[in-house]
C-alpha positions, 0 to 999 in steps of 0.5 A, spaced: 175 944 539 179 942 533 174 936 532 168 942 532 172 946 528 173 941 523 166 939 522 164 946 521 169 947 516 167 941 512 160 944 512 162 950 509 166 947 504 161 942 502 159 946 496 166 945 493 166 938 494 159 938 490 162 942 484 168 937 484 163 931 483 159 935 478 164 937 474 168 930 474 161 927 472 160 932 466 167 931 463 165 923 464 172 922 467 169 916 471 167 913 464 173 915 461 177 911 467 173 905 466 175 905 459 182 905 461 187 908 466 191 914 464 195 919 467 193 926 467 195 928 460 192 922 457 185 924 460 186 931 458 187 929 451 181 924 451 176 929 455 178 936 451 181 940 458 187 943 460 192 938 463 194 942 469 187 944 471 185 936 470 191 934 475 188 938 480 181 936 480 184 928 480 188 930 486 181 932 489 177 926 487 183 921 490 182 925 497 174 923 496 176 916 495 173 916 488 179 915 484 186 911 486 192 914 483 197 908 482 205 908 482 206 909 475 202 916 476 196 913 472 189 913 475 183 908 476 176 909 479 175 906 486 170 901 486 165 905 488 166 910 482 166 904 478 159 901 480 155 908 481 159 913 477 161 910 470 156 909 465 154 902 465 155 901 472 151 896 476 148 901 480 149 907 476 147 914 480 149 919 475 143 921 473 141 923 480 148 927 481 146 931 474 139 932 477 142 935 483 147 939 479 141 942 475 138 945 482 145 949 483 142 955 481 136 955 485 140 955 491 144 961 490 143 967 494 139 962 499 139 968 504 134 972 499 129 966 499 129 966 506 128 973 507 122 973 501 119 966 502 119 966 495 122 961 490 128 963 485 126 965 478 131 962 473 134 966 467 131 965 460 137 961 458 135 956 464 128 955 462 130 954 455 134 948 457 128 945 460 128 938 456 135 936 457 133 937 465 127 934 464 131 928 462 135 928 467 130 928 472 126 923 469 132 918 469 134 920 476 127 918 478 128 911 474 135 910 478 131 912 485 126 907 483 131 901 482 134 903 488 127 903 493 122 898 489 124 892 493 124 895 499 117 899 498 114 892 495 116 888 501 113 894 506 106 894 502 105 887 501 105 888 494 103 881 492 096 882 495 094 887 490 091 886 483 089 893 480 094 899 482 093 906 480 100 910 480 098 917 480 104 922 478 108 916 475 114 920 472 117 915 467 113 909 470 119 906 474 115 903 480 109 900 476 114 897 471 118 894 477 112 892 481 109 888 475 116 884 475 115 882 482 107 881 482 105 877 475 098 878 477 098 886 477 095 891 472 097 898 473 094 905 470 099 910 470 097 918 470 101 924 469 102 930 464 104 928 457 112 929 458 112 924 463 108 919 460 112 919 453 118 917 457 113 912 461 110 909 454 117 908 451 119 904 458 113 900 458 113 898 450 121 896 451 119 891 457 113 888 453 108 890 458 103 894 454 097 889 456 098 890 463 100 897 464 095 903 461 098 910 460 092 916 461 094 923 461 091 927 467 093 933 471 091 930 478 089 936 481 084 939 476 082 933 472 077 927 473 081 921 476 080 915 470 078 909 472 075 906 479 076 900 484 083 900 485 085 896 490 092 900 491 093 907 489 100 909 489 103 916 489 110 917 489 114 924 490 108 928 488 105 931 494 111 935 496 109 940 489 103 942 492 100 947 498 096 944 503 089 945 501 091 942 494 094 936 497 088 935 501 084 935 495 088 930 491 088 925 497 080 926 497 080 925 489 084 919 490 081 916 496 074 916 492 077 911 486 080 907 491 076 900 492 074 897 499 078 894 502 084 898 498 090 901 500 093 908 499 101 908 499 104 915 499 112 915 498 115 922 499 120 926 503 116 926 510 119 931 516 119 927 522 119 920 519 125 917 523 129 912 520 136 916 521 136 920 515 132 926 517 137 931 513 135 929 506 128 931 508 130 937 511 134 939 505 129 937 500 124 941 504 128 947 502 129 945 495 121 946 495 122 953 497 127 955 492 125 952 486 117 951 487 112 957 488 108 953 493 111 946 494 114 943 501 115 937 505 109 935 510 110 932 517 107 925 518 103 928 523 100 933 518 099 927 513 095 923 519 090 929 520 089 929 512 088 921 512 083 921 518 079 926 515 078 921 510 076 915 515 083 912 513 084 906 518 091 903 520 095 909 518 102 907 519 109 910 517 115 906 514 122 909 513 125 907 506 132 910 505 135 916 502 130 921 506 124 918 503 118 914 507 112 911 506 105 912 509 100 907 508 093 908 510 087 902 509 080 904 506 075 899 510 069 903 509 065 907 504 065 915 504 070 921 504 071 927 509 068 927 516 
């Protein structure tokens, strides 16, 4: 019984843990600690906050094993925080945390969202801050790609492809990573302009302008540029659309896929296995509270859609952090049955 109650209490207090993490990152505490250990007074002066209040926050961070307190009363980052939460860390994950923090307002009054089945309408002040939040989102996408690109490349056998279309490319992180792994790969990126601006910068900084082309395209409404791609890759795209729209998008992308060719979908997929189903279930709720029609799709739903396109050898590969791949080969010309 005590273990059961402890588990439930931990779930109930989860929002408090999130806010401790969000606040510490917003105040750049992990970065300040990485620059040099200090006691609460020194850190308060450097971060411009109340000393007594900061001391309480630091105690919580110690209990979360993100910060260590030394015998002289000063604080240092734990190894995990040094790697993942201090700016410049080898595995920095701070933009992903900032993006999660930006979603907080959508989750308030979840019971009302469940009752109505509609998304939360953010206040004008939230909408005015869109450019900043878009930057956090694109940076979070870049972090996710850096963590998953190698696993995805291995799962799809990246080296056999030569001409790739990245639909809904975001900042172009996967294309850039894949080009680094496969020197014979050329990529066309398609997305809306705000994302492509970031993609162009990243492509230019890495000197990949001759191998990666950026084309503005609203994938649901516009014609898909180019043809004969042996790999069509769409990552974290389908969850933003309703079922009928997803079918139309897949049909359009299937039409520009070569024979033979392969369609690879990377997304939060329900019932995909891999031992991390909670991430997908929570992301499914994020789509409810934050979008007008988005949702996560099950593996079976995706297989039905792909079967209608005459897809062959459809298989699922869990990747991690809640996402999975669905891979489908195009071996004959044609579209829907």
